[in-house]
Every structure is written in structure tokens, then in C-alpha cells.
C-alpha positions in Angstrom: 114.1 86.1 106.5 117.4 87.9 107.0 117.4 89.6 110.4 121.0 90.9 110.2 122.9 91.7 107.0 126.2 91.7 108.9 125.8 88.3 110.4 124.4 86.9 107.2 127.4 88.1 105.3 129.8 86.8 108.0 128.3 83.4 108.1 127.9 83.2 104.3 131.4 84.3 103.6 133.0 82.0 106.2 130.9 79.1 105.0 131.9 79.8 101.5 135.6 79.9 102.5 135.2 76.6 104.3 133.5 74.9 101.3 136.1 76.4 98.9 138.9 75.3 101.2 137.5 71.8 101.5 137.1 71.5 97.7 140.6 72.9 97.3 142.1 70.4 99.8 140.4 67.4 98.1 141.5 68.7 94.7 145.1 69.2 96.0 145.1 65.7 97.5 144.1 64.2 94.2 146.4 66.4 92.2 149.3 65.7 94.5 148.9 62.0 93.9 149.0 62.6 90.2 152.1 64.8 90.6 153.9 62.5 93.1 153.4 59.3 91.1 155.4 60.5 88.0 158.0 62.1 90.3 158.6 58.9 92.2 158.5 56.9 89.0 161.3 59.1 87.7 163.3 58.3 90.8 162.9 54.6 90.1 164.2 55.2 86.6 167.2 57.2 88.0 168.1 54.4 90.5 167.8 51.9 87.7 170.3 54.0 85.6 172.7 54.2 88.5 172.6 50.4 89.0 173.2 50.0 85.2 176.3 52.2 85.6 177.3 50.2 88.7 177.2 47.0 86.7 179.0 48.4 83.7 181.7 50.2 85.6 185.1 48.6 86.3 186.2 51.5 88.4 186.1 50.5 92.1 185.7 54.0 93.3 182.6 54.7 91.1 181.0 51.5 92.2 181.7 52.3 95.9 180.2 55.8 95.5 177.1 54.5 93.8 176.5 51.9 96.5 177.0 54.5 99.2 174.5 56.8 97.5 171.9 54.1 97.3 172.4 53.3 100.9 172.1 56.9 102.2 169.7 58.5 99.8 166.9 56.0 99.9 164.9 54.7 102.9 166.7 51.4 103.0 166.5 51.0 106.7 162.7 51.2 106.6 162.7 48.5 103.9 160.4 50.5 101.6 162.7 50.5 98.7 164.8 47.8 97.1 166.5 46.8 93.9 167.7 43.4 92.4 170.0 42.5 89.5 169.3 39.1 87.9 171.3 37.1 85.4 169.9 35.3 82.4 170.2 32.0 84.3 168.0 33.3 87.2 170.8 34.1 89.6 170.5 37.1 91.9 173.7 39.1 91.2 173.1 42.2 93.3 170.7 43.6 95.9 170.7 45.8 98.9 171.8 44.4 102.2 169.1 43.7 104.8 166.4 43.8 102.2 163.4 41.4 102.7 163.6 38.0 101.0 161.5 39.0 98.0 162.0 37.9 94.5 161.2 40.4 91.7 162.6 38.3 88.9 159.3 37.9 87.2 158.4 41.6 87.1 157.7 42.7 83.5 159.8 45.3 81.8 158.8 48.8 82.4 156.5 50.0 85.2 154.1 47.6 86.9 152.3 47.1 90.1 153.1 43.9 92.0 151.3 42.3 95.0 154.0 40.5 96.9 153.3 38.8 100.3 150.3 41.1 100.8 152.1 44.3 100.0 151.7 46.6 97.0 154.9 47.4 95.2 155.6 49.8 92.4 158.3 48.2 90.2 160.4 49.3 87.3 162.4 46.7 85.3 164.9 47.2 82.5 167.3 44.8 80.6 170.9 45.7 80.2 171.9 44.4 76.8 175.6 45.0 77.4 175.8 43.0 80.7 172.9 40.7 79.8 171.2 41.3 83.2 167.7 42.3 84.3 167.6 45.3 86.7 164.5 45.7 88.9 163.8 48.6 91.2 160.9 48.5 93.6 159.2 50.8 96.1 156.3 50.2 98.5 153.1 52.1 97.7 152.9 53.0 101.4 155.7 55.5 100.9 153.8 57.2 98.1 150.5 57.3 100.1 152.4 58.7 103.1 153.8 61.5 101.0 150.4 62.4 99.7 148.9 62.2 103.2 151.7 64.4 104.6 151.0 67.1 102.0 147.3 66.9 102.7 147.9 67.2 106.4 150.2 70.2 105.8 147.5 71.9 103.7 144.9 71.2 106.4 147.2 72.6 109.1 147.8 75.7 107.1 144.1 76.2 106.6 143.4 75.7 110.4 146.1 78.3 111.1 144.8 80.8 108.5 141.1 80.3 109.2 141.0 82.7 112.2 142.8 85.2 110.0 140.2 84.8 107.3 137.5 85.3 110.0 139.1 88.5 111.2 139.6 89.8 107.7 135.9 89.0 106.8 134.7 90.7 109.9 136.8 93.8 109.2 135.7 94.0 105.5 132.0 93.5 106.3 132.1 96.2 109.0 133.9 98.5 106.6 131.3 97.8 103.8 128.4 98.4 106.2 129.9 101.6 107.7 127.9 103.8 105.3 124.7 102.2 106.6 125.8 102.8 110.1 126.5 106.4 109.3 123.0 106.8 107.8 121.5 105.1 110.9 123.5 107.3 113.3 122.6 110.5 111.3 118.9 109.7 111.5 118.9 108.5 115.1 120.5 111.7 116.3 117.9 113.9 114.6 115.2 115.8 116.4 111.7 114.6 115.6 111.0 117.9 113.9 114.2 117.9 111.7 113.1 116.5 108.3 115.8 117.8 106.1 117.2 115.3 103.5 120.1 113.1 104.5 123.4 114.4 103.1 126.4 112.1 103.3 129.7 112.7 101.5 130.1 109.1 100.4 127.2 106.8 99.8 127.7 103.4 98.1 125.8 102.8 94.9 123.9 100.0 96.4 122.2 102.1 99.1 121.8 105.3 97.1 118.2 104.3 96.1 117.4 103.7 99.8 118.8 107.1 100.8 117.0 108.8 97.9 113.7 107.2 98.9 114.3 108.1 102.5 115.0 111.7 101.5 111.8 111.8 99.5 109.9 110.5 102.5 111.4 113.3 104.6 110.4 115.9 102.0 106.8 114.5 102.0 106.6 114.5 105.8 108.0 118.0 105.9 105.4 119.3 103.4 102.7 117.4 105.3 103.7 119.0 108.6 104.0 122.4 107.1 100.6 122.0 105.4 99.0 121.0 108.8 100.7 124.0 110.5 99.6 126.2 107.7 96.0 124.9 107.9 95.9 125.6 111.6 97.3 129.2 111.1 95.0 129.8 108.1 91.9 128.5 110.0 92.7 130.7 113.0 93.3 133.7 110.7 90.2 133.3 108.5 87.7 132.2 111.1 88.6 135.0 113.6 86.5 137.6 111.7 83.4 135.6 110.9 83.3 134.1 114.4 83.6 137.5 115.9 80.8 138.8 113.7 78.7 135.7 114.6 79.1 136.4 118.3 78.2 140.1 117.8 75.1 139.3 115.7 74.0 136.7 118.3 74.4 139.3 121.1 72.4 141.8 119.1 69.7 139.3 118.6 69.6 138.5 122.3 69.4 142.1 123.4 67.0 143.3 120.7 63.3 143.9 121.7 62.3 144.7 118.1 61.2 141.7 116.1 62.5 143.2 112.9 66.0 143.9 114.3 66.1 140.5 115.9 65.2 138.9 112.6 67.9 140.9 110.8 70.5 139.9 113.4 69.6 136.2 113.1 69.9 136.5 109.3 73.4 138.0 109.8 74.1 135.0 112.1 73.1 132.6 109.3 75.3 134.5 106.8 78.3 134.3 109.2 77.7 130.6 109.6 77.6 130.1 105.9 80.8 132.2 105.4 82.5 130.1 108.1 81.4 126.9 106.5 82.6 128.0 103.1 86.0 129.0 104.5 86.4 125.7 106.4 85.4 123.7 103.2 87.9 125.7 101.1 90.7 125.3 103.7 90.1 121.5 103.9 90.2 121.2 100.1 93.4 123.2 99.9 94.9 121.2 102.7 94.2 117.9 101.0 95.7 119.1 97.7 99.3 119.5 99.0 102.1 119.9 96.6 103.5 116.6 97.5 100.3 114.7 96.8 99.7 112.7 93.7 96.3 112.1 92.2 94.6 108.8 92.7 91.7 107.2 90.8 92.8 108.7 87.5 90.6 107.8 84.6 89.4 109.3 81.2 86.7 111.9 81.8 84.4 113.8 79.6 85.0 117.5 80.6 81.9 118.8 78.9 79.7 116.3 80.8 81.4 117.1 84.1 81.0 120.9 83.4 77.3 120.4 82.7 76.7 118.8 86.1 78.6 121.5 88.0 76.9 124.4 86.1 73.5 122.9 86.8 74.3 123.0 90.5 75.5 126.7 90.3 72.8 128.0 88.0 70.4 129.0 90.9 73.1 131.3 92.3 73.4 133.0 88.9 69.7 133.4 88.6 69.5 135.1 92.0 71.6 137.9 90.5 69.8 137.8 87.1 73.0 136.6 85.5 72.8 134.7 82.2 74.9 131.6 82.4 75.5 129.5 79.3 77.5 126.4 78.5 78.3 126.2 74.8 77.5 122.8 73.3 80.5 120.7 72.2 80.4 118.8 68.9 82.3 115.9 70.5 83.0 114.9 74.0 86.6 116.1 74.8 88.3 113.5 77.0 91.1 114.3 79.6 92.8 112.1 82.1 92.0 113.2 85.6 90.2 112.8 89.0 86.6 113.6 88.7 86.3 115.0 92.2 89.3 117.3 91.8 88.2 118.5 88.4 84.7 119.1 89.7 86.1 121.3 92.4 88.1 123.2 89.8 85.1 123.9 87.6 83.0 124.9 90.5 85.5 127.4 91.8 86.2 129.0 88.4 82.5 129.3 87.5 81.5 130.4 91.1 84.2 133.1 91.0 82.8 134.3 87.7 79.3 134.5 89.1 80.5 136.2 92.3 82.3 139.0 90.5 79.9 139.5 87.6 77.4 142.3 88.4 73.6 141.7 88.2 72.3 141.3 84.7 75.7 140.3 83.4 76.8 137.2 81.5 78.9 134.1 82.2 79.7 131.9 79.3 81.5 128.5 79.6 82.9 126.5 76.7 85.0 123.4 76.3 87.4 123.7 73.3 89.2 120.8 71.8 92.4 121.9 70.0 93.5 118.3 69.1 96.4 118.5 71.6 94.7 120.2 74.5 91.2 120.5 76.0 90.5 124.1 77.2 88.0 125.0 79.8 87.1 128.7 79.0 85.0 130.8 81.3 84.2 134.4 80.2 82.4 136.9 82.5 81.4 140.5 82.3 82.8 141.4 85.6 85.5 144.0 86.5 88.3 141.8 85.3 91.8 141.5 86.8 94.5 144.1 86.2 97.5 142.7 84.3 99.9 143.3 87.2 97.7 141.3 89.6 97.0 138.2 87.4 99.8 136.2 89.1 99.0 137.3 92.6 95.3 136.2 92.5 96.5 132.6 92.8 98.1 133.3 96.1 96.4 132.1 99.3 93.9 134.6 100.8 94.8 137.3 98.2 91.9 139.3 97.0 91.9 142.3 94.6 91.2 145.5 96.5 87.9 147.2 96.0 86.0 144.0 95.2 82.6 143.8 97.0 82.0 140.1 96.3 82.3 137.7 99.3 85.0 135.1 99.3 87.9 133.6 101.2 90.7 134.2 98.7 91.3 130.5 98.5 89.3 129.5 95.4 91.9 130.4 92.8 94.7 128.9 94.9 92.8 125.6 94.8 92.2 125.9 91.1 95.9 126.5 90.5 96.8 123.5 92.6 94.4 121.1 90.9 95.6 122.4 87.5 99.2 121.6 88.4 98.3 118.1 89.6 96.7 117.5 86.2 99.7 118.9 84.3 97.6 121.8 83.0 98.1 125.5 82.5 96.1 128.6 83.3 95.9 131.8 81.2 94.0 135.0 82.1 93.2 137.5 79.3 90.6 140.1 78.4 87.7 138.8 76.2 87.5 139.9 72.6 84.8 142.4 73.5 87.1 144.1 75.9 84.8 143.5 79.0 85.4 141.3 81.9 87.8 138.3 82.2 88.6 135.3 80.1 89.8 132.4 82.3 91.4 129.5 80.3 92.5 126.2 81.9 94.2 123.9 79.4 94.6 120.1 80.0 96.5 117.6 77.9 94.0 115.7 75.7 93.6 112.0 76.3 94.1 109.8 73.2 92.8 106.3 73.5 
């Protein structure tokens, strides 16, 4: 597991440089040998040519110059280079002074490797047809190996000198590359715990843009969650203040009343206040859970007609108490939508419950599920007072209630419906029914196709 990107990069890059340099050094050593061998062989050919000229020349000055060159230009003193000129009768005609007593007469023409007295020699022999002599030039292999070794040592010394420079350059480049991460870290570490705005940096490398983007999304979700919690506390304080005050008043009346009838009425009012408070708390909790940043879980294909049947069966007693006729139109086929059954159940309950609340006694509430082939529409029509055109957008605001309505409520039901619809990628449309009485409430969802 990588604990530090910086040290991982430093170690990896320096190790890579070391391995690459070692491979390069070995390759250069082998390559140098391949380059040095032909170069030194060419030198043997050149010396052999000079000796040929020396033999063929009758000019004393030329002969003296060539001999002087051979003495000064080659490592004669170290006895690692020598030449010999042999006649056809096997007589040694010419050689360097002070050379070891070695005979190269039997060296084959051209290049060859000779093992003489335990030493490896590289020889080049040629025959001078004009002078009828055999010219042999030889060089110890130790000289060649020494040259290759010297080059390898020089390369190694250069590497040892430049390695610290490589280390400093790698350190600088890694720090420069990770500077953007350091900026993000500094920017976040200097934030207050309540500052949840997105991170904005002028230059962000492509590699960490996804990280910063996800971090910003997290900040947005946290900000919305904090705001939702603050809003829930404010909403609860606002909405529960009145019912709790009424609850306290009715309880005090019940305690002070000597009349059984008055005491009973006061206790009934206490129960109504408790019910209202419970309803407000339930709605607030539902709305709090359905924050804008939330995504639905446990999504599955659902039969909307079947779900509506279960919810309406639960709400039917409330309609019967007001002598309201409630009807769910049968559907020829079960329309299927993708959704969360709990959330859609809350939506249907709130829409139908609103229709029952605002429909006067002896009115009607009709529910139907319409399959258009592309959408599945939940349609609820009531015979209530309806909603004026200019207020049809505002009724989805939190705690907004149309003035003049006598039905009880918290003003949160339609806000919850709107939020659940949005989470299901649906739309809401409010119109006047064809008979011109009441309100037609349509919620359209995308149809699920298996």
C-alpha cells in the first residue's frame, strides 16, 4: 500500500534511473569493445603500411622519420606493441629495439589471435610481394581491455557525479508536480468547519480534476444536508409553536373546569392538538429525508394501480366520515413505473388526502391511472374549491396554504409530493376538470418498458 505518493515517485524514479544507467553502462562497455576492436585493428593495418613503406623506401630521411614515429607513437616502452619483418629464408630483418624475444613468423596472413608464452596477442600479417618479406604487427590484448575498462570507469565516474544532480532534479520535479495537491490540501485545511463551498483553483491538473470534482460534490451534499437540518429545526420550531401552545391552553382549561362537559371538550381539543402535532412532525421528517441531494434507493418496477388501491383503502374511512364518494377507476392493464414503493405511497397518500381535506361534504374524489404508452399518469379529480391559476406554482412551497381554506393541514403535503415527483423524474400539472368544478391533479411518470 502506497503511504506517500511523493516518496513513492522519488524512490521509483531514482531506482529507474539507477537501473537504466546500469543497463546503459553495461551496454556501453560491450559496445565500446565492439568499436575499439576495429579501431585498433585499423591501427595495426596503418603500422603495417608504414613498415612496408619503410622497407621499400631508399630515402634515408623517410626511413628515419618512420622509425621515429613508430618509437614515439606506440607504447613501445611498455612492450605491449611490436612488429617484425621476416625474409623468405626465415631471417628476422627488422623489429623494434628492446622488444621481447618473441617469434611471430608463423602468424597467418591477415588478422589472428595468438597465444605466445601465456599472453594473448592480436596480430596482423601481410606479405610484401615487391620486397618478398612477411610483415607482422602485434598488440597485446591487455591494451585493448584496458581501454575498454578506462571508458567504463569514466562512464561510471560521470554517473556517480551526476547521480546527486538527478536526485535533486527528481525531487524538484516531483514537488512541482504535487504542488497542486498541496494547494488543495492547504485550501481545505484552512477552511472553517462550516464553510462548505466548492474548491476553486485556477490550475488543476487533469489527473486530480476528478478528485476535486468529487470533493466539491461532497461539499455540496454536506452543505445541503446541514441546511436541511437547520431548516428542519426552524420549521419544527415554527410549526409546533401554535399546536403546543393550544395543547397547553386546552390542558389548563381541562384542569380548571368543574363542568364535565367542558372538561371533555377541552380534552378532545387536547387530542386534536396532539394529532395535529404528530401530523406536522411526520410531514417534517418526510420532507427532511427527501432532500434535493438525495437519490432514491431500492428502485424497482412497481404497479401504480395496485399501490394506489392499497393507499386509497387506507384513506377511505376519512372520506366516508365526510360523506365523500371516493372512487378508483379500474385499469385494463397494470401500468408499471420504476420507483421506490415507500416514496410513491407517500405521494399518493398526500395527493388523495389533500383532495379529501379540501372537498366539501357529499363531494366526490375520483382517482385514475392512465397509461399513455410513454407515461403513466396518476390523476386525482375532486369537487373542492380548486386553486386559482396564479397560485398553482406557490402551493408547492413549504408551509404555503391558500388563504380562506378551512381544512386543516401543515402546508407541507404538496412540497413533499413535488419532491418525490422530481426524484422520480416526473412532472405535475394542475388544471380545472372538464366539468369546471374542483381541481384536476395530474402526476406523470416515465413508463417502464421491460
